mmCIF file of the N, C-alpha and C atoms, coordinates in Angstrom:
data_MODEL
# 
_entry.id   MODEL 
# 
loop_
_atom_site.group_PDB 
_atom_site.id 
_atom_site.type_symbol 
_atom_site.label_atom_id 
_atom_site.label_alt_id 
_atom_site.label_comp_id 
_atom_site.label_asym_id 
_atom_site.label_entity_id 
_atom_site.label_seq_id 
_atom_site.pdbx_PDB_ins_code 
_atom_site.Cartn_x 
_atom_site.Cartn_y 
_atom_site.Cartn_z 
_atom_site.occupancy 
_atom_site.B_iso_or_equiv 
_atom_site.pdbx_formal_charge 
_atom_site.auth_seq_id 
_atom_site.auth_comp_id 
_atom_site.auth_asym_id 
_atom_site.auth_atom_id 
_atom_site.pdbx_PDB_model_num 
ATOM 1   N N  . MET A 1 1  ? 86.460  50.006 -87.413 1.00 0.00 ? 1  MET A N  1 
ATOM 2   C CA . MET A 1 1  ? 86.911  50.228 -86.366 1.00 0.00 ? 1  MET A CA 1 
ATOM 3   C C  . MET A 1 1  ? 87.465  51.867 -86.315 1.00 0.00 ? 1  MET A C  1 
ATOM 4   N N  . THR A 1 2  ? 86.966  52.445 -85.003 1.00 0.00 ? 2  THR A N  1 
ATOM 5   C CA . THR A 1 2  ? 86.855  53.829 -85.364 1.00 0.00 ? 2  THR A CA 1 
ATOM 6   C C  . THR A 1 2  ? 88.535  54.232 -84.251 1.00 0.00 ? 2  THR A C  1 
ATOM 7   N N  . ASP A 1 3  ? 89.119  54.997 -83.995 1.00 0.00 ? 3  ASP A N  1 
ATOM 8   C CA . ASP A 1 3  ? 90.192  55.519 -82.814 1.00 0.00 ? 3  ASP A CA 1 
ATOM 9   C C  . ASP A 1 3  ? 89.664  55.524 -81.248 1.00 0.00 ? 3  ASP A C  1 
ATOM 10  N N  . THR A 1 4  ? 87.914  55.613 -81.102 1.00 0.00 ? 4  THR A N  1 
ATOM 11  C CA . THR A 1 4  ? 87.834  55.468 -80.188 1.00 0.00 ? 4  THR A CA 1 
ATOM 12  C C  . THR A 1 4  ? 86.296  54.627 -79.367 1.00 0.00 ? 4  THR A C  1 
ATOM 13  N N  . GLU A 1 5  ? 86.176  53.903 -80.206 1.00 0.00 ? 5  GLU A N  1 
ATOM 14  C CA . GLU A 1 5  ? 85.037  52.947 -80.231 1.00 0.00 ? 5  GLU A CA 1 
ATOM 15  C C  . GLU A 1 5  ? 85.155  51.476 -79.603 1.00 0.00 ? 5  GLU A C  1 
ATOM 16  N N  . TRP A 1 6  ? 84.935  51.076 -78.380 1.00 0.00 ? 6  TRP A N  1 
ATOM 17  C CA . TRP A 1 6  ? 85.700  49.718 -78.235 1.00 0.00 ? 6  TRP A CA 1 
ATOM 18  C C  . TRP A 1 6  ? 84.915  48.402 -78.676 1.00 0.00 ? 6  TRP A C  1 
ATOM 19  N N  . GLN A 1 7  ? 84.976  47.900 -79.064 1.00 0.00 ? 7  GLN A N  1 
ATOM 20  C CA . GLN A 1 7  ? 84.123  46.525 -79.503 1.00 0.00 ? 7  GLN A CA 1 
ATOM 21  C C  . GLN A 1 7  ? 84.700  45.159 -79.177 1.00 0.00 ? 7  GLN A C  1 
ATOM 22  N N  . LYS A 1 8  ? 83.472  44.658 -78.588 1.00 0.00 ? 8  LYS A N  1 
ATOM 23  C CA . LYS A 1 8  ? 83.923  43.196 -77.988 1.00 0.00 ? 8  LYS A CA 1 
ATOM 24  C C  . LYS A 1 8  ? 83.602  41.968 -78.993 1.00 0.00 ? 8  LYS A C  1 
ATOM 25  N N  . SER A 1 9  ? 83.984  40.789 -78.367 1.00 0.00 ? 9  SER A N  1 
ATOM 26  C CA . SER A 1 9  ? 83.369  39.909 -79.966 1.00 0.00 ? 9  SER A CA 1 
ATOM 27  C C  . SER A 1 9  ? 81.877  39.398 -79.639 1.00 0.00 ? 9  SER A C  1 
ATOM 28  N N  . SER A 1 10 ? 81.371  38.808 -80.937 1.00 0.00 ? 10 SER A N  1 
ATOM 29  C CA . SER A 1 10 ? 80.029  38.814 -81.310 1.00 0.00 ? 10 SER A CA 1 
ATOM 30  C C  . SER A 1 10 ? 79.446  37.422 -79.914 1.00 0.00 ? 10 SER A C  1 
ATOM 31  N N  . PHE A 1 11 ? 80.871  36.783 -79.920 1.00 0.00 ? 11 PHE A N  1 
ATOM 32  C CA . PHE A 1 11 ? 80.296  35.899 -78.955 1.00 0.00 ? 11 PHE A CA 1 
ATOM 33  C C  . PHE A 1 11 ? 80.313  35.862 -77.670 1.00 0.00 ? 11 PHE A C  1 
ATOM 34  N N  . SER A 1 12 ? 80.380  37.239 -77.118 1.00 0.00 ? 12 SER A N  1 
ATOM 35  C CA . SER A 1 12 ? 79.658  37.625 -75.512 1.00 0.00 ? 12 SER A CA 1 
ATOM 36  C C  . SER A 1 12 ? 78.514  38.004 -75.407 1.00 0.00 ? 12 SER A C  1 
ATOM 37  N N  . GLY A 1 13 ? 77.563  37.730 -76.417 1.00 0.00 ? 13 GLY A N  1 
ATOM 38  C CA . GLY A 1 13 ? 76.237  37.612 -76.463 1.00 0.00 ? 13 GLY A CA 1 
ATOM 39  C C  . GLY A 1 13 ? 75.843  39.027 -75.580 1.00 0.00 ? 13 GLY A C  1 
ATOM 40  N N  . ASN A 1 14 ? 75.381  39.045 -74.690 1.00 0.00 ? 14 ASN A N  1 
ATOM 41  C CA . ASN A 1 14 ? 74.945  40.019 -73.547 1.00 0.00 ? 14 ASN A CA 1 
ATOM 42  C C  . ASN A 1 14 ? 75.629  39.850 -71.858 1.00 0.00 ? 14 ASN A C  1 
ATOM 43  N N  . VAL A 1 15 ? 76.402  39.477 -72.512 1.00 0.00 ? 15 VAL A N  1 
ATOM 44  C CA . VAL A 1 15 ? 77.601  38.888 -71.319 1.00 0.00 ? 15 VAL A CA 1 
ATOM 45  C C  . VAL A 1 15 ? 78.465  40.473 -70.976 1.00 0.00 ? 15 VAL A C  1 
ATOM 46  N N  . GLU A 1 16 ? 77.982  40.963 -69.673 1.00 0.00 ? 16 GLU A N  1 
ATOM 47  C CA . GLU A 1 16 ? 78.940  42.284 -69.605 1.00 0.00 ? 16 GLU A CA 1 
ATOM 48  C C  . GLU A 1 16 ? 80.327  41.897 -69.474 1.00 0.00 ? 16 GLU A C  1 
ATOM 49  N N  . ASN A 1 17 ? 80.944  41.038 -68.755 1.00 0.00 ? 17 ASN A N  1 
ATOM 50  C CA . ASN A 1 17 ? 82.903  40.917 -68.641 1.00 0.00 ? 17 ASN A CA 1 
ATOM 51  C C  . ASN A 1 17 ? 82.907  40.528 -69.561 1.00 0.00 ? 17 ASN A C  1 
ATOM 52  N N  . CYS A 1 18 ? 83.929  40.864 -70.845 1.00 0.00 ? 18 CYS A N  1 
ATOM 53  C CA . CYS A 1 18 ? 83.945  40.365 -72.019 1.00 0.00 ? 18 CYS A CA 1 
ATOM 54  C C  . CYS A 1 18 ? 85.778  41.057 -72.075 1.00 0.00 ? 18 CYS A C  1 
ATOM 55  N N  . VAL A 1 19 ? 85.978  40.864 -73.016 1.00 0.00 ? 19 VAL A N  1 
ATOM 56  C CA . VAL A 1 19 ? 87.315  41.531 -73.611 1.00 0.00 ? 19 VAL A CA 1 
ATOM 57  C C  . VAL A 1 19 ? 87.033  42.552 -74.597 1.00 0.00 ? 19 VAL A C  1 
ATOM 58  N N  . GLU A 1 20 ? 87.243  43.659 -74.563 1.00 0.00 ? 20 GLU A N  1 
ATOM 59  C CA . GLU A 1 20 ? 87.034  44.794 -75.794 1.00 0.00 ? 20 GLU A CA 1 
ATOM 60  C C  . GLU A 1 20 ? 88.123  45.179 -76.580 1.00 0.00 ? 20 GLU A C  1 
ATOM 61  N N  . VAL A 1 21 ? 88.204  45.250 -77.535 1.00 0.00 ? 21 VAL A N  1 
ATOM 62  C CA . VAL A 1 21 ? 89.580  45.710 -78.560 1.00 0.00 ? 21 VAL A CA 1 
ATOM 63  C C  . VAL A 1 21 ? 88.690  47.190 -79.233 1.00 0.00 ? 21 VAL A C  1 
ATOM 64  N N  . ARG A 1 22 ? 90.091  47.789 -79.301 1.00 0.00 ? 22 ARG A N  1 
ATOM 65  C CA . ARG A 1 22 ? 89.480  49.080 -80.569 1.00 0.00 ? 22 ARG A CA 1 
ATOM 66  C C  . ARG A 1 22 ? 91.311  49.388 -80.934 1.00 0.00 ? 22 ARG A C  1 
ATOM 67  N N  . LYS A 1 23 ? 90.837  49.916 -82.111 1.00 0.00 ? 23 LYS A N  1 
ATOM 68  C CA . LYS A 1 23 ? 92.166  50.708 -82.627 1.00 0.00 ? 23 LYS A CA 1 
ATOM 69  C C  . LYS A 1 23 ? 92.777  52.508 -82.130 1.00 0.00 ? 23 LYS A C  1 
ATOM 70  N N  . ALA A 1 24 ? 93.764  52.466 -81.720 1.00 0.00 ? 24 ALA A N  1 
ATOM 71  C CA . ALA A 1 24 ? 94.196  53.556 -80.876 1.00 0.00 ? 24 ALA A CA 1 
ATOM 72  C C  . ALA A 1 24 ? 95.242  54.315 -81.820 1.00 0.00 ? 24 ALA A C  1 
ATOM 73  N N  . ASP A 1 25 ? 94.962  55.228 -82.547 1.00 0.00 ? 25 ASP A N  1 
ATOM 74  C CA . ASP A 1 25 ? 96.923  55.989 -83.600 1.00 0.00 ? 25 ASP A CA 1 
ATOM 75  C C  . ASP A 1 25 ? 97.190  54.584 -84.035 1.00 0.00 ? 25 ASP A C  1 
ATOM 76  N N  . ARG A 1 26 ? 98.602  54.357 -84.066 1.00 0.00 ? 26 ARG A N  1 
ATOM 77  C CA . ARG A 1 26 ? 98.696  52.875 -84.285 1.00 0.00 ? 26 ARG A CA 1 
ATOM 78  C C  . ARG A 1 26 ? 98.813  51.874 -83.995 1.00 0.00 ? 26 ARG A C  1 
ATOM 79  N N  . LEU A 1 27 ? 98.314  52.079 -82.990 1.00 0.00 ? 27 LEU A N  1 
ATOM 80  C CA . LEU A 1 27 ? 98.274  50.590 -82.075 1.00 0.00 ? 27 LEU A CA 1 
ATOM 81  C C  . LEU A 1 27 ? 96.515  49.725 -81.840 1.00 0.00 ? 27 LEU A C  1 
ATOM 82  N N  . VAL A 1 28 ? 97.038  48.644 -81.661 1.00 0.00 ? 28 VAL A N  1 
ATOM 83  C CA . VAL A 1 28 ? 95.594  48.184 -80.861 1.00 0.00 ? 28 VAL A CA 1 
ATOM 84  C C  . VAL A 1 28 ? 95.504  47.890 -79.362 1.00 0.00 ? 28 VAL A C  1 
ATOM 85  N N  . GLU A 1 29 ? 94.169  48.133 -78.818 1.00 0.00 ? 29 GLU A N  1 
ATOM 86  C CA . GLU A 1 29 ? 94.436  48.179 -77.858 1.00 0.00 ? 29 GLU A CA 1 
ATOM 87  C C  . GLU A 1 29 ? 92.946  47.403 -76.694 1.00 0.00 ? 29 GLU A C  1 
ATOM 88  N N  . LEU A 1 30 ? 93.514  46.932 -75.779 1.00 0.00 ? 30 LEU A N  1 
ATOM 89  C CA . LEU A 1 30 ? 93.097  45.355 -75.149 1.00 0.00 ? 30 LEU A CA 1 
ATOM 90  C C  . LEU A 1 30 ? 92.168  45.836 -73.924 1.00 0.00 ? 30 LEU A C  1 
ATOM 91  N N  . ARG A 1 31 ? 91.268  45.363 -73.546 1.00 0.00 ? 31 ARG A N  1 
ATOM 92  C CA . ARG A 1 31 ? 91.123  45.832 -72.020 1.00 0.00 ? 31 ARG A CA 1 
ATOM 93  C C  . ARG A 1 31 ? 89.794  45.162 -71.637 1.00 0.00 ? 31 ARG A C  1 
ATOM 94  N N  . GLU A 1 32 ? 89.541  44.360 -70.342 1.00 0.00 ? 32 GLU A N  1 
ATOM 95  C CA . GLU A 1 32 ? 89.134  43.790 -70.243 1.00 0.00 ? 32 GLU A CA 1 
ATOM 96  C C  . GLU A 1 32 ? 87.477  44.334 -69.635 1.00 0.00 ? 32 GLU A C  1 
ATOM 97  N N  . SER A 1 33 ? 86.418  44.060 -70.056 1.00 0.00 ? 33 SER A N  1 
ATOM 98  C CA . SER A 1 33 ? 85.249  45.237 -69.889 1.00 0.00 ? 33 SER A CA 1 
ATOM 99  C C  . SER A 1 33 ? 85.302  45.828 -68.113 1.00 0.00 ? 33 SER A C  1 
ATOM 100 N N  . ASP A 1 34 ? 85.361  44.956 -67.364 1.00 0.00 ? 34 ASP A N  1 
ATOM 101 C CA . ASP A 1 34 ? 84.911  44.738 -65.570 1.00 0.00 ? 34 ASP A CA 1 
ATOM 102 C C  . ASP A 1 34 ? 86.332  45.362 -65.112 1.00 0.00 ? 34 ASP A C  1 
ATOM 103 N N  . GLU A 1 35 ? 87.301  45.885 -65.724 1.00 0.00 ? 35 GLU A N  1 
ATOM 104 C CA . GLU A 1 35 ? 88.553  46.412 -65.143 1.00 0.00 ? 35 GLU A CA 1 
ATOM 105 C C  . GLU A 1 35 ? 89.230  47.395 -66.784 1.00 0.00 ? 35 GLU A C  1 
ATOM 106 N N  . GLY A 1 36 ? 88.203  48.377 -66.867 1.00 0.00 ? 36 GLY A N  1 
ATOM 107 C CA . GLY A 1 36 ? 88.276  49.551 -68.341 1.00 0.00 ? 36 GLY A CA 1 
ATOM 108 C C  . GLY A 1 36 ? 89.407  50.107 -68.084 1.00 0.00 ? 36 GLY A C  1 
ATOM 109 N N  . HIS A 1 37 ? 90.261  50.671 -66.472 1.00 0.00 ? 37 HIS A N  1 
ATOM 110 C CA . HIS A 1 37 ? 91.278  51.032 -66.556 1.00 0.00 ? 37 HIS A CA 1 
ATOM 111 C C  . HIS A 1 37 ? 92.943  50.561 -67.241 1.00 0.00 ? 37 HIS A C  1 
ATOM 112 N N  . LEU A 1 38 ? 92.624  49.518 -67.154 1.00 0.00 ? 38 LEU A N  1 
ATOM 113 C CA . LEU A 1 38 ? 93.834  48.372 -67.473 1.00 0.00 ? 38 LEU A CA 1 
ATOM 114 C C  . LEU A 1 38 ? 93.789  48.020 -68.860 1.00 0.00 ? 38 LEU A C  1 
ATOM 115 N N  . ILE A 1 39 ? 95.018  48.601 -69.685 1.00 0.00 ? 39 ILE A N  1 
ATOM 116 C CA . ILE A 1 39 ? 94.574  48.306 -71.284 1.00 0.00 ? 39 ILE A CA 1 
ATOM 117 C C  . ILE A 1 39 ? 96.141  48.086 -71.526 1.00 0.00 ? 39 ILE A C  1 
ATOM 118 N N  . ILE A 1 40 ? 95.933  47.226 -72.153 1.00 0.00 ? 40 ILE A N  1 
ATOM 119 C CA . ILE A 1 40 ? 97.468  46.464 -73.099 1.00 0.00 ? 40 ILE A CA 1 
ATOM 120 C C  . ILE A 1 40 ? 97.161  47.267 -74.652 1.00 0.00 ? 40 ILE A C  1 
ATOM 121 N N  . ARG A 1 41 ? 98.421  47.056 -74.859 1.00 0.00 ? 41 ARG A N  1 
ATOM 122 C CA . ARG A 1 41 ? 98.607  47.908 -76.176 1.00 0.00 ? 41 ARG A CA 1 
ATOM 123 C C  . ARG A 1 41 ? 99.533  47.507 -77.277 1.00 0.00 ? 41 ARG A C  1 
ATOM 124 N N  . THR A 1 42 ? 99.516  47.278 -78.252 1.00 0.00 ? 42 THR A N  1 
ATOM 125 C CA . THR A 1 42 ? 100.249 46.234 -79.404 1.00 0.00 ? 42 THR A CA 1 
ATOM 126 C C  . THR A 1 42 ? 100.203 46.898 -80.555 1.00 0.00 ? 42 THR A C  1 
ATOM 127 N N  . ALA A 1 43 ? 100.935 46.180 -81.572 1.00 0.00 ? 43 ALA A N  1 
ATOM 128 C CA . ALA A 1 43 ? 101.215 46.739 -82.610 1.00 0.00 ? 43 ALA A CA 1 
ATOM 129 C C  . ALA A 1 43 ? 100.218 45.584 -83.360 1.00 0.00 ? 43 ALA A C  1 
ATOM 130 N N  . PRO A 1 44 ? 99.496  46.511 -84.135 1.00 0.00 ? 44 PRO A N  1 
ATOM 131 C CA . PRO A 1 44 ? 98.485  45.754 -85.278 1.00 0.00 ? 44 PRO A CA 1 
ATOM 132 C C  . PRO A 1 44 ? 99.193  44.155 -85.600 1.00 0.00 ? 44 PRO A C  1 
ATOM 133 N N  . ALA A 1 45 ? 100.136 44.267 -86.248 1.00 0.00 ? 45 ALA A N  1 
ATOM 134 C CA . ALA A 1 45 ? 100.870 42.930 -86.741 1.00 0.00 ? 45 ALA A CA 1 
ATOM 135 C C  . ALA A 1 45 ? 100.613 41.963 -85.860 1.00 0.00 ? 45 ALA A C  1 
ATOM 136 N N  . ASN A 1 46 ? 101.338 42.573 -84.194 1.00 0.00 ? 46 ASN A N  1 
ATOM 137 C CA . ASN A 1 46 ? 101.529 41.495 -83.276 1.00 0.00 ? 46 ASN A CA 1 
ATOM 138 C C  . ASN A 1 46 ? 100.168 40.829 -82.852 1.00 0.00 ? 46 ASN A C  1 
ATOM 139 N N  . PHE A 1 47 ? 99.291  41.919 -83.095 1.00 0.00 ? 47 PHE A N  1 
ATOM 140 C CA . PHE A 1 47 ? 97.771  41.290 -82.769 1.00 0.00 ? 47 PHE A CA 1 
ATOM 141 C C  . PHE A 1 47 ? 97.467  40.316 -83.563 1.00 0.00 ? 47 PHE A C  1 
ATOM 142 N N  . ALA A 1 48 ? 97.826  40.502 -84.773 1.00 0.00 ? 48 ALA A N  1 
ATOM 143 C CA . ALA A 1 48 ? 97.499  39.733 -86.190 1.00 0.00 ? 48 ALA A CA 1 
ATOM 144 C C  . ALA A 1 48 ? 97.616  38.545 -85.847 1.00 0.00 ? 48 ALA A C  1 
ATOM 145 N N  . ALA A 1 49 ? 99.047  38.349 -85.642 1.00 0.00 ? 49 ALA A N  1 
ATOM 146 C CA . ALA A 1 49 ? 100.136 37.186 -85.496 1.00 0.00 ? 49 ALA A CA 1 
ATOM 147 C C  . ALA A 1 49 ? 99.486  36.380 -83.891 1.00 0.00 ? 49 ALA A C  1 
ATOM 148 N N  . PHE A 1 50 ? 98.859  37.295 -82.684 1.00 0.00 ? 50 PHE A N  1 
ATOM 149 C CA . PHE A 1 50 ? 98.271  36.425 -81.719 1.00 0.00 ? 50 PHE A CA 1 
ATOM 150 C C  . PHE A 1 50 ? 96.893  35.990 -81.887 1.00 0.00 ? 50 PHE A C  1 
ATOM 151 N N  . LEU A 1 51 ? 96.204  36.266 -82.983 1.00 0.00 ? 51 LEU A N  1 
ATOM 152 C CA . LEU A 1 51 ? 94.921  35.805 -83.387 1.00 0.00 ? 51 LEU A CA 1 
ATOM 153 C C  . LEU A 1 51 ? 94.808  34.836 -84.310 1.00 0.00 ? 51 LEU A C  1 
ATOM 154 N N  . GLN A 1 52 ? 96.057  34.801 -85.617 1.00 0.00 ? 52 GLN A N  1 
ATOM 155 C CA . GLN A 1 52 ? 96.100  33.711 -86.002 1.00 0.00 ? 52 GLN A CA 1 
ATOM 156 C C  . GLN A 1 52 ? 96.694  32.392 -85.160 1.00 0.00 ? 52 GLN A C  1 
ATOM 157 N N  . ALA A 1 53 ? 97.829  32.872 -84.377 1.00 0.00 ? 53 ALA A N  1 
ATOM 158 C CA . ALA A 1 53 ? 97.641  31.265 -83.208 1.00 0.00 ? 53 ALA A CA 1 
ATOM 159 C C  . ALA A 1 53 ? 96.361  30.981 -82.394 1.00 0.00 ? 53 ALA A C  1 
ATOM 160 N N  . ALA A 1 54 ? 96.015  31.831 -81.965 1.00 0.00 ? 54 ALA A N  1 
ATOM 161 C CA . ALA A 1 54 ? 94.699  31.258 -81.312 1.00 0.00 ? 54 ALA A CA 1 
ATOM 162 C C  . ALA A 1 54 ? 93.697  30.990 -81.995 1.00 0.00 ? 54 ALA A C  1 
ATOM 163 N N  . LYS A 1 55 ? 92.945  30.921 -82.872 1.00 0.00 ? 55 LYS A N  1 
ATOM 164 C CA . LYS A 1 55 ? 92.677  30.169 -84.250 1.00 0.00 ? 55 LYS A CA 1 
ATOM 165 C C  . LYS A 1 55 ? 93.063  29.066 -84.482 1.00 0.00 ? 55 LYS A C  1 
ATOM 166 N N  . ALA A 1 56 ? 94.434  28.744 -84.765 1.00 0.00 ? 56 ALA A N  1 
ATOM 167 C CA . ALA A 1 56 ? 95.274  27.942 -84.933 1.00 0.00 ? 56 ALA A CA 1 
ATOM 168 C C  . ALA A 1 56 ? 95.229  26.540 -83.814 1.00 0.00 ? 56 ALA A C  1 
ATOM 169 N N  . GLY A 1 57 ? 94.915  27.130 -82.418 1.00 0.00 ? 57 GLY A N  1 
ATOM 170 C CA . GLY A 1 57 ? 94.511  26.296 -81.482 1.00 0.00 ? 57 GLY A CA 1 
ATOM 171 C C  . GLY A 1 57 ? 96.056  26.125 -80.637 1.00 0.00 ? 57 GLY A C  1 
ATOM 172 N N  . GLU A 1 58 ? 97.065  27.102 -81.042 1.00 0.00 ? 58 GLU A N  1 
ATOM 173 C CA . GLU A 1 58 ? 98.620  27.426 -80.485 1.00 0.00 ? 58 GLU A CA 1 
ATOM 174 C C  . GLU A 1 58 ? 98.506  27.904 -79.127 1.00 0.00 ? 58 GLU A C  1 
ATOM 175 N N  . PHE A 1 59 ? 97.336  28.090 -78.317 1.00 0.00 ? 59 PHE A N  1 
ATOM 176 C CA . PHE A 1 59 ? 97.194  28.379 -77.044 1.00 0.00 ? 59 PHE A CA 1 
ATOM 177 C C  . PHE A 1 59 ? 96.335  27.144 -76.166 1.00 0.00 ? 59 PHE A C  1 
ATOM 178 N N  . ASP A 1 60 ? 95.877  26.369 -76.821 1.00 0.00 ? 60 ASP A N  1 
ATOM 179 C CA . ASP A 1 60 ? 95.379  25.396 -76.273 1.00 0.00 ? 60 ASP A CA 1 
ATOM 180 C C  . ASP A 1 60 ? 96.003  24.747 -74.829 1.00 0.00 ? 60 ASP A C  1 
ATOM 181 N N  . HIS A 1 61 ? 95.173  24.361 -73.936 1.00 0.00 ? 61 HIS A N  1 
ATOM 182 C CA . HIS A 1 61 ? 95.433  23.407 -72.704 1.00 0.00 ? 61 HIS A CA 1 
ATOM 183 C C  . HIS A 1 61 ? 95.437  21.899 -73.462 1.00 0.00 ? 61 HIS A C  1 
ATOM 184 N N  . HIS A 1 62 ? 96.765  21.282 -73.830 1.00 0.00 ? 62 HIS A N  1 
ATOM 185 C CA . HIS A 1 62 ? 97.307  19.860 -73.996 1.00 0.00 ? 62 HIS A CA 1 
ATOM 186 C C  . HIS A 1 62 ? 97.806  18.865 -72.897 1.00 0.00 ? 62 HIS A C  1 
ATOM 187 N N  . ALA A 1 63 ? 96.645  18.379 -71.968 1.00 0.00 ? 63 ALA A N  1 
ATOM 188 C CA . ALA A 1 63 ? 97.149  17.825 -71.286 1.00 0.00 ? 63 ALA A CA 1 
ATOM 189 C C  . ALA A 1 63 ? 98.118  16.401 -71.307 1.00 0.00 ? 63 ALA A C  1 
# 
């Protein structure tokens, strides 16, 4: 991943509205493609922990 190249999930297919991610300096940036001016920035370790938690189902809704 380059410092300026936004990437979207391969699960998005041809859908235009998706979450995009890129590396910027020493941070990871996330944005919603249809709201490109709103960017969330975090440390790579925090982003990795978030991804691991999501994959483990920690954010799944349990009724």
